[in-house]
SEPA-175925 format. One record per residue: x negated, y negated, z of N, C-alpha, C in turn; residue in one letter. Coordinates in pm, whole numbers, plus 50000, padded with zeros to 5 digits. Atoms other than C-alpha are relative to their C-alpha. Example, Ala and Ser with C-alpha at 12.3 -4.5 7.8 and 13.67 -1.06 7.14 Angstrom:
499115011950000487705045050780499104988050000a/500825011949994486335010650714500774989150073s/
This chain:
498984996250097445991974443659501275003950074m/498704996249947449661978243726500595010649907k/499444989050077451292010843612501514999950020i/498535000749994455022009843526500585011749923i/499314989250070457132040343444501084994249911q/498935004050092459442036743147501215009250022t/498834991449991462792053743090499665014749985g/500544986450002460782085243014498744999250087i/501055002549901458512087343320498575003349956p/501364996750047455542103143135499434989349908d/500445011350083455372072642904499834988150094v/500325010349901453672045043100499644986849934l/500395013450039453412007643054498904995650095l/501165003749921450061994643171499774985049985i/500255014449998449601958243272498644997350063e/501315002849941446011947243317500034987450086p/500215012649928444861920943564499334990749900r/500375009350106444321890243350499474987250064f/500615012149948442031860843420499814990149885f/500095010050106442231828543220499614986650062e/500345013749962440641794243250499644992349873d/500295008650116439401766143024499035006549901e/500954993250089436741789542878500655010549912r/499334989150072439211815842761500605009850099g/499434989949910440301848542918499115012250008f/500674987349980439031881843047501005009650061f/499294989349930440701914643130499345013249966y/500524986550019439641950443170501095008149931e/498964993150076441531969342900499955015250015s/500094985649981440282004142983499055003050114y/500844995349891438942020343297500475014250031n/499624986049986438982058243304500355003450145e/499764996849859438782060243684501344994350048r/498745006249958441662035943741501195007449938v/498894992950064443892053743487500175014050058l/499924986849937443062087343643500654998950138r/499525001149862443742075443999501404994050010e/498715006849989446732052343941501105005949912k/499004995350095448442068543641499925015049975a/500204985650018447202104643659499775003649852n/500384997150139445942102143299498645006850007i/501214991949986443382130243297499355002849866l/500514997050133442912133142921498744992149969e/501235006350047439632124842757500274994349861h/499785006450131439762100442464498825002849908f/501044996050095437852110642151499934991249876v/499955007850124438822085541882500704986850027q/499355013149997439652048441852500464996749858d/499445003950129441892035941570500404985350005n/499665014250013442542000541448500844998649874h/499165002050118445411991541217500464985549992s/499465013250025446621959341062501195001849906r/498784998950079450121955640921500694986549994s/499275012550015452301927440793501415001350058t/498655000649943455721916840920500935009849929k/498984990650045458511942340884499455013549955n/500554986650025456111971540831500415008850117v/499654990149899457392001841016499155012449973l/500864988150010454872029741075500535010650095r/499584989049914456032063341203501345005649957g/500404995349867457312082941367499065012049983l/501044990250027454082103241361499655008450122h/500554991249898452752132841557499245011249931y/500704988350050450502162941514500535012250074q/499394988349938452152196741576498955008950066i/501154993949934448732212041654499004988850020k/500895010849960445972191541813500794987350032q/499185011849969448642168341957499154989150066p/500775011449951447352133842040500774992150105q/499545010349910447952113442350499454986849946g/500445012950053447702076442262500124989150106k/500005011949915446792045442460499954988149904l/499795009950106448062016342247500034985950056i/499915014249967447541978842264500004992149870k/499975009350113448101949542030499034988850030v/500995010549979445241924941986500314987349920v/499515011650076446881901841729501475002749968i/498604998850036450621896141690500855007650100g/499034993049915453541916441825500635011449923e/499294988550057455101950441762501055004950098v/499074992249920458051970341886499515014349989f/500654987049999456412003141986500955010550056d/499034989849963458402035442013499325013550021v/500424986349973457742069742166501265008650010a/498884990549998460092099342108499505013150059v/500394987649933459892129742336500385012049912d/499794988250084459482161142122499735013150075l/500274988249918458862185342411501325006650039r/498724993449973461742210242420500165003750146t/499924996649857460882218442783500274987850088t/499785012349925461422182142886501494996650007s/498605004349991464742169443016500254987449917k/499895012050083464032138742799499855003249851y/500164996150141463742158742474500994992349912f/499175007450096465022137842182500314985850043g/499785013849956465082105642385498794991549961q/501065009250040463012074942304499934988250095w/500195012849932461582044142469499364990549901v/500565010350085460762011642295499524988350085g/500635010649921458451984642430499424989649904i/500665010750075457391950842291498574998550052h/501415002049968453591950142290499514988249919l/500505011650073451791918242197498624995950050s/501275005649957448461900842209500224990950120a/499715009249891450121876142443500215007250133k/499724993449872451421900642705498915010050042n/501164991549973448311923042682500355013450064k/499594987249945450311953142792499545011349907q/500364988150076449361988142682501055010750028q/499054989149983451472019042634499245013249993l/500544986550000450382054142729501105009549953w/499094990050055452112080642517499275013450005i/500724987349988451102115942619500215009049878p/499774990250106450722145242378501425005550010p/498654994550002454072159642270501054989849962g/499105010750039455602126842153499734995849855f/500185007050127456182110941813499844985250033a/500295014149976454972075141786500204991949872h/499865009250112455832045641564500134985850050g/499815013949961456012008041561500474991749881f/499525009850096457631978941380499304986950030l/500685012749982455681946741324501044988850004v/499055011049977457651916841459499424986749952i/500685012650035455091889041397499625000049851s/500415001050141453691877141060499065011449962e/500834988150013451091904541100499595004150141y/500434995149869449771925741384498835009649982a/501084990349995446651944841470500145007950129e/499914991149885446881974741699498695007750013t/501134991449967444081993641869500555011250085l/499564989249913444672027842010498975011150008y/500864988749971442682055442169500845012649988k/499294987450009443592091642099499235010950075t/500604989149922442972123342298499595011849914t/500484989850093442392144941991499764993449866d/500375005650130441032139641643501155000949902y/499014999850107443172131641342499845012849921y/499994987450074444112164141168501164999449900a/498905002150095446112156640851500815012649970p/499264987750028447042193240803501085002750104e/499004998149895449032191841130500904987850019y/499205012249985450512157141083501435002449955e/498574999250031454292155241086500604986250020r/499325012949988456782126741064501495002350023s/498565000449975460232121841212500544987749929i/499385011150071462532099641007500314988650097l/499855011649910462442065041166501464996250021w/498585004049995466152060341092500935011750033s/499194988249965467372094341218501194995450085d/498835004649923470952087241330500175007250133p/499904992949872470672113541604499134993450107d/500855007349905467862093441765500584986250029l/499395013349986469622059941706499064990050066a/500975009549945466482039741776500464985949966i/499545013950017467412003141824498834991349953a/501085008350055464671988841601500514985749985w/499575014150014464831950541612499784995049856p/500165003150142465211948041235500754987449960l/499355011750060465941915441057500305002749853e/499844996150141465581930440706499645014849991v/500414986150023464991964840556498495001150022e/501434999349972461591976240686499195005149880p/500944995150099458561983240470499455013250055i/500334986749951457962020640504499245007549891v/500764992250097455432043540335500865011249943s/499294988750061456592071240101499995012050094a/500114988949906455342096540356501014998650113k/499065002149890457452080940631501455000349953d/498644998850054460522078240406500415014749988r/499734985650014460212116140364500005007250134a/499994993849868460162122140740501255008550020g/498864991249974462452149040876500834994850117k/499165002949883465372144441109499555009150114r/500444992549882464692156641462500535014349996l/499424986649996467052186241425499385009549897k/500664991850103465002198541123498495000950021e/501455001449984461512190341254499395010850088a/500774991849907458842211641414499804991950127e/500165007149873458702202741782499155008650094v/500874993149904456742213342091500815008750095f/499304990649911457822244042289499574997950144a/
């Protein structure tokens, strides 16, 4: 696996070694020891999630204010534009974001540590994402940052108005949101 720092060094892009021939392909998508040694990811994963969304669906920006979740995200069908926003007030990157195109084709994964909001926009006709989390889903602590917050100015690659849930339309702007101390 190749580990690549993004514009926010704690958010990591992970490129697996990929083998392909006339039979198909193989790659190791998760290896705890390699991630610990190469990326210093020490967290223990407790839950796997699988989502399917159609084109122009925008999910997020989600986080849990208590029981914060680190996420290891990959796309197994289609393509998404995946975004992480730093909500750690002690970080010099507080309020900054990184966006990465993840796809079934490039097989890259994104590590987003606890303390970040996460969201994605589906670019392809549909996409399926798989992600591991470091803590369990706790709806009572779930929060949402408004995907279109002008202070964040996320450069979503939008072609039309995105399809957003009522919960995400009601997200708060960063300056009004609960964040991590």
